[in-house]
GUVEX-464642 format. One record per residue (C-alpha): residue number from 0; residue in one letter; x, y, z. Coordinates in Angstrom, 1 decimal. Example, Ala and Ser with C-alpha at 12.3 -4.5 7.8 and 13.67 -1.06 7.14 Angstrom:
BEGIN
(marmar 0,'A',(12.3,-4.5,7.8))
(marmar 1,'S',(13.7,-1.1,7.1))
This chain:
BEGIN
(marmar 0,'M',(-6.6,32.6,-14.4))
(marmar 1,'P',(-4.3,34.8,-12.3))
(marmar 2,'N',(-6.0,34.0,-9.0))
(marmar 3,'D',(-5.6,30.2,-9.2))
(marmar 4,'E',(-4.8,28.6,-5.9))
(marmar 5,'L',(-3.6,25.1,-5.1))
(marmar 6,'I',(-5.7,23.5,-2.5))
(marmar 7,'E',(-4.1,20.8,-0.4))
(marmar 8,'N',(-6.0,18.3,1.6))
(marmar 9,'I',(-3.9,17.0,4.5))
(marmar 10,'K',(-4.8,13.8,6.3))
(marmar 11,'I',(-3.3,12.5,9.6))
(marmar 12,'L',(-2.6,8.8,9.3))
(marmar 13,'A',(-2.8,8.1,13.0))
(marmar 14,'T',(-4.6,9.9,15.8))
(marmar 15,'D',(-4.0,7.3,18.4))
(marmar 16,'D',(-1.7,8.9,21.1))
(marmar 17,'E',(0.3,5.7,21.6))
(marmar 18,'K',(0.9,5.3,17.8))
(marmar 19,'I',(2.1,9.0,17.6))
(marmar 20,'K',(4.3,8.4,20.6))
(marmar 21,'S',(5.8,5.3,19.0))
(marmar 22,'F',(6.5,7.3,15.8))
(marmar 23,'G',(8.3,9.9,17.9))
(marmar 24,'E',(10.4,7.2,19.6))
(marmar 25,'I',(11.4,5.8,16.2))
(marmar 26,'F',(12.5,9.0,14.8))
(marmar 27,'T',(14.4,10.1,17.9))
(marmar 28,'N',(16.3,6.8,18.3))
(marmar 29,'D',(19.6,6.6,16.5))
(marmar 30,'S',(19.4,2.9,15.9))
(marmar 31,'S',(15.9,3.1,14.3))
(marmar 32,'R',(17.0,6.0,12.0))
(marmar 33,'E',(20.2,4.1,11.0))
(marmar 34,'I',(18.1,1.0,10.2))
(marmar 35,'L',(15.6,3.1,8.1))
(marmar 36,'Q',(18.5,4.8,6.3))
(marmar 37,'L',(19.9,1.4,5.3))
(marmar 38,'L',(16.5,0.1,4.2))
(marmar 39,'F',(15.9,3.2,2.2))
(marmar 40,'N',(18.7,2.3,-0.2))
(marmar 41,'E',(18.1,-1.5,-0.5))
(marmar 42,'E',(16.2,-4.5,0.9))
(marmar 43,'L',(18.2,-6.2,3.6))
(marmar 44,'T',(17.9,-9.0,6.1))
(marmar 45,'A',(18.1,-8.4,9.8))
(marmar 46,'S',(21.5,-10.0,9.8))
(marmar 47,'Q',(22.7,-7.8,7.0))
(marmar 48,'I',(21.5,-4.7,8.8))
(marmar 49,'A',(23.4,-5.8,11.9))
(marmar 50,'Q',(26.5,-6.3,9.9))
(marmar 51,'K',(26.3,-2.9,8.2))
(marmar 52,'S',(25.5,-1.0,11.3))
(marmar 53,'N',(26.7,-0.8,14.9))
(marmar 54,'V',(23.4,-2.4,16.1))
(marmar 55,'S',(23.3,-5.9,17.5))
(marmar 56,'L',(21.1,-8.5,15.7))
(marmar 57,'Q',(18.8,-8.7,18.7))
(marmar 58,'L',(18.3,-4.9,18.8))
(marmar 59,'V',(17.8,-4.8,15.0))
(marmar 60,'K',(15.0,-7.4,15.3))
(marmar 61,'Y',(13.4,-5.3,18.1))
(marmar 62,'H',(13.4,-2.1,16.0))
(marmar 63,'L',(12.2,-3.9,12.9))
(marmar 64,'N',(9.3,-5.4,14.9))
(marmar 65,'K',(8.3,-1.9,16.1))
(marmar 66,'L',(8.7,-0.4,12.6))
(marmar 67,'Q',(6.7,-3.3,11.1))
(marmar 68,'N',(3.9,-2.8,13.7))
(marmar 69,'L',(3.6,0.8,12.8))
(marmar 70,'G',(3.5,0.0,9.1))
(marmar 71,'V',(6.8,1.8,8.3))
(marmar 72,'V',(8.5,-1.3,7.0))
(marmar 73,'K',(7.2,-4.7,5.8))
(marmar 74,'I',(8.7,-8.1,5.2))
(marmar 75,'S',(9.1,-8.7,1.5))
(marmar 76,'K',(10.4,-12.2,1.6))
(marmar 77,'I',(10.9,-15.0,4.1))
(marmar 78,'E',(13.4,-17.8,3.4))
(marmar 79,'K',(14.2,-20.8,5.4))
(marmar 80,'I',(17.9,-21.2,6.0))
(marmar 81,'Q',(18.9,-24.9,5.7))
(marmar 82,'N',(21.7,-26.1,8.0))
(marmar 83,'H',(23.7,-28.8,6.3))
(marmar 84,'K',(25.3,-31.3,8.6))
(marmar 85,'T',(28.5,-32.9,7.3))
């Protein structure tokens, strides 16, 4: 069939203005983009992200929270760190 056409259905995931604004803020923010780039390659903890980037741990946690609320990233594992007193 020489006149075959591909038909694409496109769906917008979020129509809420605040959510779209938040996505825009993420992708225009250098720290958010750096965090996303690091997480694209491997799973990391917030501390590991802070160590591998020029972003403070507090700011990493802030950006991760925003990214998580938008569904861009998710927590894959939670571990309790035990402090050993000697």
